[in-house]
N, C-alpha and C positions, 0 to 999 in steps of 0.2 A: 738116487737119480730116477730109478724106475718108479719109486713111489711118487715123486714130484710129477713125472710125466703122466702117471695114472690119475693123480688128483686133478691136474689141468684138464685131462680128457673128460673126467667126470663132471667138472664144472661147466665145460663147454656143452656137454650133453644136457645138463639140467638148466642152462641159461634161459631157453625159451619158456620153460615152465615157471621158473622163478619170476621172470619178467611179467608173465600173465597174472601171477598171484599177487604182485606188488600193488599197493593202493595207487590209484591214479591221482595225479596232482590236479587240483581244480584250476582251471584257467581263469585269469582275472577278467572280469567283465570289461568290455570296451566302452569307454564313456562316449555317449552320443551327444554331439553338440546340440544345444537347444535351438529350435528354429528361431530365426531373427524376425521379430515382430516390429514392423515399422510403426513409428509414433503416429497417432491420429493427427490429422491437420487441425489446427485450432479453428474454432467456429468463427465464421466471418462476423465482424461487428454489425450490430443492428443499426444501420445508418440509412433507414428508409427515407429520411428527410435530407439527404446529402445535397441536392440542388439548392434548397433553401438555406441549409447550413453553410454552404460555401459562400452564398451571398452575404450572410450575416458575418461570416469570418472575414470577408474582404471589407465589410463595413467597419468592423472593429479595428482592422488594420489601419483604415483611413482615419478613424478617430484617434488611434494611438499616435499616428504620425503628426496629425495636426494639433492635438490637444494634450493627450496623456503624456507622451514622451517629453515634450517641452516642460510640462509641469513637474514630472519626475526629475528631470535634469536640474530644474530650478530648486526643487526641494532638497536634492542631494547636495547642491552647491551652497545653499544658504544655511541649511540646518547642520550644526555640528553632529558628528557621528554619535556622541553620547545622547543627544536629544532624540535622534532617530531611533536609537536602541531603546530609550525610555518609552517612546510612543509605541513601538512594536511590543514591548513587554506589557504595557498597559492594556492594549487590546487583546493580547494573548491571555492575560489574566481574566478578562471578561469572558473570553471564549472557553476557558477552562471550566467555568460554571456549566456551560452547555455540554462540554465533553463529559463531565461527571454525571449530569442528568441522563445522558444517553447511555453511559455505562450502566447506570441503574436500570434503565429500560431494557438493556441487553442482558440483564441478569448477572452482570460482572461486578459484584459488590466490592471486591478487593481493589480493582482498578478505580472504581468510583471513590473509594476512600482515599486513595492516593491523589486523585484529582482535587478533591475538596480540601485535602491537607495542603496541597500546593496553593490553592486559592487563599486559604487562611494565612499561610506563611507570607506569601507575596503581598497580600493586602495589608498586613500589619507591619511586619519587619521590612517588607519591600516597599513601603510607603505608597500604598494604593496600587501596587503592581508595577511601578516604574523600574524596580530592580527585581531581577529573577533570582531571589535568594533560594527558592525551592530547588532550582537546578544544582546549586552548590551543595545542597543537602542530599542529593541523589534523587530528588523528585522531578524528573525530567518531563517536559511537555509531551503529550501524545495526541494523536488525531482522533477525533470522534465527532460525529454529527448525526442529524436526524436521517439523512439519506443512508448512512451506514446502518443505523438501527432498523430502518425499513428493510434493508437487504438482509440483515441478520434474522429478521422475522420471516424471510422467504419471499418478499415481494420482488418480482423480476425487475431488471433495470429499465426495460422499455427502450424506445428509440433514443439514439444519441441526439443531443441538441446543442446548438451554439446559441448562447444568450447574448443579447446586446450588452456591451461593456463587461459583462461577467465572464463570458467565454464558455469553455467546455462544460457540458452537463449531460444529464439524461433525464428522462421523464421522472424516474424515481428520485434522482438527486434534486430536481427542480421542486418536487413536492416537499422534500426535506428542507430546501432553502425557504420555501413558503412558511413552513412551521417555525423556522428560526426567525424570520421577519415578524411573524405575528406574535411571537413571545419575547421579542427584543424591546426593552423599555424605551429605547430611542425612537421606536416607531410611534410612540404616544407623547413625545415631547413636542414643543413648539417647532415650527418649521426651521427656523434659523439654527438653533443648537442641534436639532436632529440631523439636518443635512450636513452641517459642519462636521459633526463627529463621524458620520458615515463617509464623508468625502476624505477626511484625514486618514481614516482607516484604509480606504481604498487606495489612496495615494501611497501610503507606507507599504501596503501589501505589494503594490506594483513595483515600488522601489526595491523591496526585498527580493523580488523575482526577476529583476532586470538582467542580471548576469545570465540566468538560465534561459531567458528569452533570446539572448544573443547566441548562445550555444545551439539552441533549437534551429535558429535561422541559418546557422552555418553548417548544420549536420544533415540537412534533409533537402531533397529537391522539391518534394511536395510537403510543405509545412502543415497543411491541413491534415493529411493522413498521419503524419508523425505525431502531431499534437493529439489527434483523436485516439490513436492506439496507446500512446503513453498515458493519457488520462484514464481510459477504460481499464488498462492493466493496473494502474494504481488503485482505482476504486475497487476492482475485483479483489486485490490483495487486502484492502482494508476490511471489506465485508467478510472475506474468508477468515481473517484474524479474529473478527468479532464473533463469528460462529464457533470457531475452535475454542476460544476462551469461554464462551457461554456453555458449550458442551462440556468442557473440562470442569467448570464450576458446578454444573448440574450433577456431574458424575461423583464429585467429592461430597456433595450434600446428601 
């Protein structure tokens, strides 16, 4: 018993020295929350011509109400759905040629190859493009135009524009449309077949977008602003996609 008491007394006396000699345990660093950085506000759209654009927007609405909408309703009512689909496929097939050319100009050879393969398949097996056989083979239609190519080359959009009958555009996209018109064989045909083909394409395009126009009208108090922002966002995504694919293709070469 005396030995136990003596041992405990010795440990009590040596405890401070042992504690000071023991290695200190490192404290875990306290994680500091990263400062919250607020997202930058998106740049305001370049709509310097808004007063003129709103006048043209209202004019287009009037033309739609008096002329285009009745024609679209008549077209959808008279033409069977398979005929309308065939017409849409036919003009899409013609457009795929331009899509392929623009992918070449953007330096995206793989996409251009798929576009021209679509044209070849749909023109032959699809009977002149009336049937979209390419989509069933996994060759789906993609968007591409001269305005997108100009954007991929770095040309800025310029001010937003509303064109008579054609609707939303920008200065850059209008330049792209002009290139398309100048290179379209229909522009050099006689007046009757030229205007007939362009009119049918315009009518079918409007018929295809009729449902979306109704949704836009029901979802916004200011249709002008809604249409403008939707159009500019879509064009920005198309141009960004073209730049990314071009950069990726250049990196692999």
